C-alpha positions as CSV (number, residue, x, y, z in Angstrom):
1,M,0.1,0.3,0.1
2,W,2.7,2.3,0.8
3,L,4.8,1.6,-2.1
4,K,1.5,2.5,-4.5
5,L,1.3,5.9,-2.7
6,F,4.8,6.6,-3.0
7,F,4.6,5.8,-6.8
8,L,1.5,8.1,-7.0
9,L,3.4,11.0,-5.6
10,L,6.6,10.3,-7.5
11,Y,4.1,10.3,-10.6
12,F,2.8,13.6,-9.6
13,L,6.0,15.2,-8.5
14,I,7.4,14.3,-12.1
15,L,4.4,15.9,-13.9
16,F,4.9,19.1,-11.8
17,V,8.6,19.3,-12.7
18,L,8.0,18.6,-16.2
19,A,5.3,21.0,-16.5
20,R,7.4,23.8,-14.8
21,F,10.1,23.0,-17.4
22,F,7.7,23.3,-20.4
23,E,6.7,26.8,-18.9
24,A,10.0,28.2,-18.8
25,I,10.7,27.0,-22.4
26,V,7.5,29.0,-23.5
27,W,8.7,32.0,-21.4
28,Y,12.0,32.1,-22.8
29,E,10.6,31.7,-26.3
30,T,7.9,34.7,-25.9
31,G,10.6,36.9,-24.3
32,I,10.0,37.0,-20.5
33,F,14.0,36.9,-20.3
34,A,14.3,39.2,-23.2
35,T,13.5,42.2,-20.9
36,Q,16.8,41.9,-18.8
37,L,19.3,44.6,-19.5
38,V,22.8,44.3,-21.3
39,D,25.7,46.1,-20.3
40,P,27.4,47.4,-23.4
41,V,30.9,47.1,-21.8
42,A,30.8,43.7,-22.1
43,L,30.2,43.5,-25.6
44,S,32.6,43.4,-28.6
45,F,33.2,46.0,-31.0
46,K,31.2,44.3,-34.0
47,K,28.3,43.7,-31.9
48,L,28.1,47.1,-30.9
49,K,28.3,48.4,-34.3
50,T,25.4,45.9,-35.3
51,I,23.4,47.2,-32.7
52,L,23.8,50.7,-33.8
53,E,23.0,49.8,-37.4
54,C,19.6,48.0,-36.2
55,R,18.8,51.4,-34.3
56,G,19.6,53.3,-37.4
57,L,22.4,55.0,-36.2
58,G,25.6,55.8,-37.9
59,Y,29.1,55.2,-36.5
60,S,31.5,56.4,-39.0
61,G,34.1,58.7,-37.5
62,L,33.9,56.5,-34.3
63,P,37.2,54.6,-34.4
64,E,37.3,53.4,-30.9
65,K,35.2,51.0,-28.9
66,K,34.7,53.4,-26.4
67,D,33.2,56.0,-28.5
68,V,30.6,53.4,-30.0
69,R,29.8,52.4,-26.6
70,E,28.9,55.5,-25.4
71,L,27.0,56.1,-28.5
72,V,24.9,52.8,-27.6
73,E,24.4,54.2,-24.0
74,K,23.2,57.4,-25.2
75,S,20.9,56.0,-27.8
76,G,18.9,53.9,-25.0
77,D,19.2,50.9,-22.7
78,L,19.9,47.7,-24.2
79,M,17.7,44.8,-23.6
80,E,18.9,41.2,-24.0
81,G,15.9,40.7,-26.9
82,E,17.4,43.4,-28.6
83,L,20.7,42.2,-28.8
84,Y,19.5,38.6,-29.6
85,S,17.3,40.2,-32.6
86,A,20.3,42.3,-33.7
87,L,22.6,39.3,-33.9
88,K,20.3,37.1,-35.8
89,E,19.5,39.8,-38.2
90,E,23.2,40.4,-38.7
91,E,23.6,36.4,-39.5
92,A,20.7,36.7,-41.8
93,S,21.8,39.5,-43.6
94,E,25.5,38.1,-44.3
95,S,23.7,35.2,-46.4
96,V,22.1,37.8,-48.4
97,S,23.6,38.0,-51.9
98,S,22.7,40.1,-55.1
99,T,22.0,38.4,-58.4
100,N,24.2,39.3,-61.3
101,F,22.2,39.3,-64.6
102,S,24.1,37.6,-67.5
103,G,21.9,39.1,-69.9
104,E,18.8,40.3,-71.2
105,M,16.9,37.2,-71.2
106,H,18.1,36.6,-67.3
107,F,17.0,39.7,-66.5
108,Y,13.4,39.3,-67.9
109,E,13.1,35.7,-66.8
110,L,13.8,36.9,-62.9
111,V,12.4,40.6,-62.9
112,E,9.9,41.0,-65.8
113,D,8.3,37.8,-66.3
114,T,7.8,36.9,-62.4
115,K,6.9,40.2,-61.1
116,D,7.0,38.5,-57.7
117,G,8.5,41.5,-55.7
118,I,10.6,44.7,-55.9
119,W,14.1,44.7,-57.2
120,L,16.8,47.3,-57.0
121,I,18.9,46.8,-59.9
122,Q,22.3,48.6,-60.4
123,V,23.1,49.3,-64.1
124,I,26.8,49.4,-65.3
125,A,27.0,51.3,-68.4
126,N,29.4,49.6,-71.4
127,D,33.0,50.1,-70.4
128,R,32.2,52.1,-67.3
129,S,32.5,51.5,-63.7
130,P,29.7,51.4,-61.3
131,L,28.2,54.5,-59.9
132,V,27.8,53.0,-56.6
133,G,31.2,51.3,-55.1
134,K,31.3,47.7,-54.3
135,I,31.4,48.3,-50.6
136,H,28.4,50.7,-50.8
137,W,26.4,48.4,-52.8
138,E,26.7,45.6,-50.4
139,K,25.9,47.8,-47.6
140,M,23.0,48.9,-49.5
141,V,22.1,45.3,-50.5
142,K,21.9,44.3,-46.8
143,K,19.8,47.3,-45.6
144,V,17.3,46.7,-48.4
145,S,17.1,42.9,-48.0
146,R,15.6,43.5,-44.5
147,F,12.5,44.8,-46.1
148,G,12.4,41.9,-48.8
149,I,13.7,44.1,-51.5
150,R,15.8,41.9,-54.0
151,T,18.7,43.1,-55.8
152,G,20.7,42.8,-58.7
153,T,23.6,44.1,-60.9
154,F,23.1,44.0,-65.0
155,N,26.6,45.0,-66.8
156,C,25.6,46.3,-70.0
157,S,29.0,45.0,-71.3
158,S,28.0,41.3,-70.5
159,D,25.1,41.9,-73.0
160,P,25.9,44.4,-76.0
161,R,22.9,43.3,-77.8
162,S,20.5,44.9,-75.2
163,F,22.3,48.3,-74.9
164,P,24.4,49.1,-77.8
165,S,27.0,51.6,-77.2
């Protein structure tokens, strides 16, 4: 009899512990722990720059970590959830690529025929350098890709039939 009572109590104890465990997982996923403050002093220079980019603030002209950290502190409290989402966004934006159109048909196939979204196309004239430099283009691609805008480069030199010089 005592053995049955012991196993019944053990069963309820295990159920109770499992319920609390799954509750903690749900709290974590919904952001209960995301409201904790993070000290910017403990973050790397790259993470601080990522947070500033996500907040829409420029950091050019700030060569030292101390200056960037002060700007993060002045722009508001840093929550753990904001840091997590900023780092996830940075990882996602690193994998974003721009399409290099091989010619007129490739361009029409992806942009004109499908009409599945908004495109930002950099057109490079025959035997000319692009108006937007490579580094600035890559930054622009990262920023507009957050909004679902697809990007591509059409070099007229690769398809002289569509744009004669």
